[in-house]
C-alpha positions in Angstrom: 55.0 198.2 55.2 57.6 196.7 57.5 56.9 195.7 61.1 60.0 196.0 63.3 60.1 194.7 66.9 62.5 196.6 69.1 63.7 195.8 72.6 63.3 199.4 73.9 62.2 202.9 73.1 65.8 203.9 72.1 65.9 201.1 69.6 62.5 202.3 68.2 63.9 205.8 67.8 67.0 204.6 66.0 65.0 202.3 63.7 62.7 205.2 62.8 65.6 207.6 62.3 67.3 205.0 60.0 64.1 204.6 58.0 63.8 208.4 57.6 67.4 208.6 56.4 67.0 205.7 54.0 64.0 207.4 52.5 65.8 210.7 52.0 68.8 209.0 50.5 66.6 207.1 48.0 64.5 210.1 47.2 65.8 213.5 48.2 62.6 215.2 47.2 60.5 212.9 49.5 57.9 214.6 51.7 57.8 213.1 55.2 54.6 213.5 57.3 55.8 213.3 60.9 53.8 213.1 64.1 53.8 215.8 66.7 53.8 215.7 70.4 55.9 213.4 72.6 55.5 210.2 70.7 58.1 210.9 68.0 60.7 212.3 70.4 63.0 209.2 70.4 63.1 209.1 66.6 63.7 212.9 66.3 66.5 212.6 69.0 68.2 209.8 67.1 67.8 211.5 63.7 69.2 214.8 65.0 72.1 213.1 66.7 73.0 211.4 63.4 72.9 214.8 61.6 75.2 216.3 64.2 77.7 213.4 64.1 77.4 212.9 60.3 76.3 209.3 60.7 
């Protein structure tokens, strides 16, 4: 486990999205268990933005 301290919610979302992406790059068959509700919205927003821009 890695503890990451971020300055704001946008940075938290980006750090989580980066972690998702690294996991999928390392293991394309990985199964991700993701939270529901409003808590994961910043990470989902960052992750989907990266998918749209290709980054």
